[in-house]
C-alpha positions in Angstrom: 0.0 0.0 0.0 1.3 3.4 -0.9 1.9 6.0 1.8 -0.4 8.9 1.2 1.3 12.3 1.7 -0.3 15.8 2.0 1.7 19.0 1.6 0.8 22.3 3.3 3.1 25.0 1.9 2.2 28.6 1.2 5.0 29.0 -1.4 3.6 27.3 -4.4 7.0 26.7 -6.1 8.5 25.1 -3.0 5.4 22.9 -2.6 5.5 21.9 -6.3 9.2 21.1 -6.2 8.7 18.9 -3.1 5.8 17.1 -4.7 7.8 16.4 -7.8 10.9 15.2 -5.9 8.8 12.9 -3.7 6.9 11.5 -6.7 10.1 9.7 -7.9 10.0 7.4 -4.9 8.1 4.2 -5.2 5.4 3.7 -2.5 4.8 7.5 -2.0 1.6 9.1 -3.3 0.8 12.8 -3.0 -2.9 13.1 -2.4 -3.2 16.7 -1.2 -1.4 20.1 -1.7 -2.7 23.1 0.1 -1.2 26.6 0.3 -2.5 27.5 3.7 -4.0 26.1 6.9 -7.6 26.9 6.1 -7.4 25.3 2.6 -5.8 22.2 4.1 -8.7 21.7 6.5 -11.3 22.1 3.7 -9.4 19.6 1.6 -9.3 17.0 4.4 -13.0 17.4 5.1 -13.7 16.7 1.4 -11.6 13.4 1.4 -12.9 10.2 2.9 -10.7 8.1 5.2 -9.3 6.0 2.4 -8.2 9.1 0.6 -6.8 11.2 3.4 -3.0 11.4 3.8 -1.2 9.2 6.3 1.3 12.0 6.8 1.1 15.8 6.2 4.3 17.8 5.6 3.3 21.1 7.3 5.0 24.5 6.8 5.4 26.1 10.2 5.3 29.7 9.0 2.2 30.7 6.9 0.0 33.7 6.6 -3.2 33.4 8.6 -3.2 30.3 10.8 0.3 29.1 11.5 1.4 25.5 11.0 1.3 25.1 14.8 -2.4 26.1 14.9 -3.2 23.9 11.8 -1.5 21.0 13.5 -3.5 21.3 16.6 -6.8 21.5 14.6 -5.9 18.6 12.3 -4.9 16.3 15.1 -8.1 17.1 17.0 -10.2 16.2 14.0 -8.0 13.5 12.5 -5.8 12.0 15.2 -4.7 9.2 12.9 -2.8 11.6 10.6 0.9 12.1 11.4 2.3 15.6 10.8 5.9 16.5 10.0 6.7 20.1 10.5 8.8 21.9 7.9 10.8 24.9 8.8 13.7 27.0 7.4 15.5 27.4 10.7 16.0 25.1 13.6 13.9 27.2 16.0 13.7 24.8 19.0 10.9 26.8 20.7 8.5 26.7 17.7 9.4 23.1 16.9 8.7 22.2 20.5 5.4 24.0 20.4 4.5 22.0 17.3 5.3 18.7 19.0 3.2 19.8 21.9 0.4 20.6 19.4 0.6 17.0 18.1 3.2 16.9 15.4 5.3 13.7 15.2 8.6 15.4 14.2 10.1 18.0 12.0 12.3 18.5 8.9 14.4 21.4 7.8 13.5 22.6 4.3 17.1 22.3 3.2 17.3 18.7 4.3 18.0 16.3 1.4 15.0 14.6 -0.1 16.2 11.2 1.2 15.9 12.6 4.8 12.2 13.4 4.0 11.7 9.8 2.6 13.5 8.3 5.6 11.4 10.3 8.0 8.2 9.2 6.2 9.1 5.6 6.5 10.1 6.0 10.1 6.7 7.5 11.0 4.9 4.7 9.1 6.9 2.2 11.1 5.7 3.8 14.3 8.7 6.0 15.1 9.2 9.7 15.4 11.4 12.2 13.5 12.9 14.1 16.5 16.3 15.5 17.2 17.9 14.5 20.6 17.5 18.1 21.9 13.8 18.3 21.0 13.2 14.8 22.4 14.9 15.8 25.7 12.9 18.9 26.0 9.7 17.0 25.3 10.5 14.5 28.0 11.3 17.2 30.5 7.9 18.9 29.7 6.0 15.6 30.2 7.8 15.0 33.5 7.0 18.5 34.7 3.3 18.1 33.7 3.1 14.8 35.7 4.8 16.4 38.7 2.4 19.4 38.6 -0.6 17.0 38.3 0.6 15.0 41.2 1.1 18.1 43.3 -2.4 19.3 42.4 -3.9 16.0 43.5 -2.1 16.2 46.8 -3.4 19.8 47.3 -7.0 18.7 46.6 -6.7 15.7 48.9 -5.5 18.0 51.7 -7.9 20.9 51.1 -11.0 18.7 50.9 -9.9 15.8 53.2 -10.2 13.2 50.5 -8.8 9.8 51.2 -6.5 8.0 48.7 -9.4 5.8 47.6 -11.7 8.7 47.1 -9.0 10.5 45.0 -8.7 7.3 42.9 -12.4 7.2 42.4 -12.5 11.0 41.5 -9.9 10.4 38.9 -11.9 7.5 37.6 -15.0 9.6 37.3 -13.1 12.2 35.4 -11.9 9.4 33.1 -15.6 8.5 32.5 -15.4 5.1 34.1 -18.7 3.6 35.2 -19.4 2.4 38.7 -18.8 -1.2 37.6 -15.6 -0.3 35.8 -14.3 1.5 38.9 -15.2 -1.5 41.1 -13.3 -3.8 38.8 -10.3 -1.6 38.6 -10.1 -1.0 42.3 -11.1 -4.5 43.4 -14.0 -3.3 45.5 -17.8 -3.8 45.2 -20.0 -1.4 43.2 -21.8 -0.7 46.4 -18.6 0.5 48.0 -17.8 2.7 44.9 -21.3 4.3 45.3 -20.6 5.0 49.0 -17.3 6.6 48.1 -18.9 8.7 45.4 -21.5 9.9 47.8 -18.8 11.0 50.2 -16.8 12.7 47.4 -19.9 14.7 46.4 -20.5 15.7 50.0 -16.9 16.8 50.5 -16.6 18.7 47.3 -20.1 20.2 47.5 -21.1 18.8 44.1 -24.0 16.7 42.9 -23.1 15.0 39.6 -20.4 13.5 37.5 -20.3 16.5 35.3 -19.8 18.7 38.3 -16.8 16.4 39.3 -15.3 16.9 35.8 -15.7 20.7 36.1 -14.2 20.6 39.6 -11.2 18.6 38.3 -10.6 21.1 35.4 -10.9 24.1 37.8 -8.4 22.6 40.2 -5.9 21.7 37.4 -6.3 17.9 37.8 -6.9 17.6 34.1 -5.9 20.0 31.2 
């Protein structure tokens, strides 16, 4: 099966040149070429799932919506699509923002075409096209997010006198687990789960699962 590629590049000549160069490689099929973020979203909407690209080569700097904004919107609507950011300079901060938005890696526009092809194959094999410096920053960011989330949980537990079990159940409610699923996960009975939920509602002064989710968002337990 061919790997379907989409190109989002505001400079038409650069996009056409990239399309031509990639077309020489067997197993690569260009299915989309947009000149801005808005156009790319319209094109994707018009394609069915068997026509949409597996990978989009996304220009990071474009008039209107940036490649970072486009990446965030595309990944929200089509999470199965991988996005490779294209940039002229190795701007670590913008590349990092792109990865945070959902991109799977990046390429410099002056990289040899073989680097593009290798990165495409790597993504299709389940890898990621990241430099060591970007990978290290991404790992540090994830670790910081986890540390912050853990700290927020401890603050909520202390402020509202929640037990460890009640906090586990609150997190499960936020994750949309049913009473039966929570019981199975925590090795307790559904009745015990319901008792804990009643106590959680009382301590947090809420009355429903949706209120629990809003509470968790407000307290920074979930993004």
